[in-house]
VOPAGU-2260 file (C-alpha; in pm, 1 decimal, decimal comma):
REM VOPAGU-2260
SITE   aa  ch    i         X         Y         Z
SITE  MET   A    0   -1464,8     402,2     987,7
SITE  SER   A    1   -1597,6      60,1     869,2
SITE  THR   A    2   -1370,2    -213,5     805,1
SITE  ALA   A    3   -1471,1    -164,1     442,1
SITE  GLU   A    4   -1354,3     133,0     427,5
SITE  LEU   A    5    -960,3     266,6     390,4
SITE  SER   A    6    -829,6     528,9     340,5
SITE  THR   A    7    -640,6     539,0      -0,3
SITE  GLY   A    8    -302,9     715,6    -147,6
SITE  VAL   A    9    -195,9    1053,8    -301,8
SITE  VAL   A   10    -196,9     945,2    -666,9
SITE  HIS   A   11    -319,1     582,4    -671,3
SITE  GLU   A   12    -712,4     434,9    -568,3
SITE  LEU   A   13    -671,2     150,0    -307,6
SITE  PRO   A   14    -663,2    -143,4    -564,1
SITE  ASP   A   15    -961,0    -464,7    -404,2
SITE  ASP   A   16    -675,2    -732,1    -401,0
SITE  LEU   A   17    -483,6    -530,3    -196,7
SITE  ALA   A   18    -756,1    -362,1      17,6
SITE  THR   A   19    -931,6    -686,4      71,9
SITE  ALA   A   20    -552,9    -795,3     226,1
SITE  LEU   A   21    -527,3    -554,2     457,3
SITE  ARG   A   22    -917,2    -602,3     578,5
SITE  ASP   A   23    -809,2    -948,1     652,3
SITE  HIS   A   24    -514,7    -838,0     914,3
SITE  ASP   A   25    -587,4    -608,0    1148,3
SITE  ALA   A   26    -241,7    -501,4    1292,1
SITE  ALA   A   27    -143,1    -423,7     917,6
SITE  ARG   A   28    -532,3    -221,7     840,8
SITE  ALA   A   29    -436,6     -72,7    1199,0
SITE  ALA   A   30     -58,0      66,3    1026,9
SITE  TRP   A   31    -231,0     151,6     686,7
SITE  GLU   A   32    -460,1     413,0     841,0
SITE  ASP   A   33    -120,7     527,5    1092,0
SITE  ILE   A   34      87,0     612,2     778,1
SITE  THR   A   35      53,8     905,1     576,1
SITE  PRO   A   36    -139,7     949,2     235,5
SITE  LEU   A   37     201,3     942,3      21,7
SITE  ALA   A   38     299,3     631,6     181,2
SITE  ARG   A   39     -10,4     441,2     102,6
SITE  ASN   A   40      28,8     572,2    -253,6
SITE  GLU   A   41     353,1     433,6    -220,7
SITE  PHE   A   42     264,9      86,9    -106,8
SITE  ILE   A   43     -21,0     125,7    -381,5
SITE  CYS   A   44     201,5     212,5    -674,1
SITE  TRP   A   45     470,7     -91,5    -604,3
SITE  VAL   A   46     190,7    -340,1    -609,4
SITE  GLU   A   47      22,6    -223,8    -958,6
SITE  ASP   A   48     354,3    -177,4   -1097,8
SITE  ALA   A   49     401,9    -518,8   -1114,2
SITE  LYS   A   50     398,1    -683,2   -1489,6
SITE  GLN   A   51     289,7   -1076,9   -1356,7
SITE  ASP   A   52       0,9   -1198,5   -1137,3
SITE  GLN   A   53     260,4   -1361,2    -926,5
SITE  THR   A   54     445,8   -1065,5    -851,2
SITE  ARG   A   55     132,5    -869,2    -755,5
SITE  ALA   A   56      20,1   -1116,6    -493,2
SITE  ARG   A   57     343,8   -1134,7    -375,7
SITE  ARG   A   58     397,0    -741,5    -308,4
SITE  ILE   A   59      65,3    -778,3    -204,5
SITE  ARG   A   60     168,2   -1013,2     103,4
SITE  ARG   A   61     472,9    -822,3     147,9
SITE  THR   A   62     261,3    -487,8     204,3
SITE  VAL   A   63      62,5    -706,2     497,3
SITE  GLU   A   64     395,5    -813,5     622,7
SITE  GLU   A   65     560,5    -518,3     637,9
SITE  LEU   A   66     301,1    -295,1     758,1
SITE  GLY   A   67     152,8    -548,5    1043,5
SITE  GLU   A   68     433,0    -769,7    1121,1
SITE  GLU   A   69     736,0    -555,9    1060,7
SITE  GLY   A   70     624,4    -206,3    1155,4
SITE  LYS   A   71     801,3     -53,6     845,3
SITE  ARG   A   72     604,9     272,4     664,5
SITE  ARG   A   73     740,0     290,7     371,9
SITE  PRO   A   74     792,0     -55,5      93,8
SITE  CYS   A   75    1111,2    -220,9      93,2
SITE  CYS   A   76    1372,7    -106,5    -160,4
SITE  TRP   A   77    1118,7      61,7    -391,3
SITE  PRO   A   78    1289,2     422,6    -549,3
SITE  GLY   A   79     936,9     577,8    -489,8
SITE  CYS   A   80     641,7     638,7    -738,3
SITE  SER   A   81     710,7     746,6   -1058,8
SITE  HIS   A   82     340,9     880,0   -1111,5
SITE  ARG   A   83     436,8    1205,0    -873,6
SITE  LYS   A   84     629,9    1498,1    -914,7
SITE  ARG   A   85     827,6    1639,1    -673,8
SITE  THR   A   86     588,7    1801,7    -478,0
SITE  GLY   A   87     373,9    1463,5    -395,0
SITE  ARG   A   88      82,3    1601,5    -613,5
SITE  ALA   A   89       9,5    1430,7    -943,4
């Protein structure tokens, strides 16, 4: 896999701004590829659920920090993607 290709989530596609942030941080990119598609989906949905640009930017920064520096595998304090059914499918 090239550094330009990153895995996506279950329901959501990886947005460009989040992909750029992940590509710029080796540890976060490696952790991104190590987590499950459902976990990636949770981070993507969390970022995309932001209503303001400032919030979105903060969530992208937190995604990189949580994955690459803190070793978290899901977004902190996020109840989960509301776009999927309990089965994990759209």
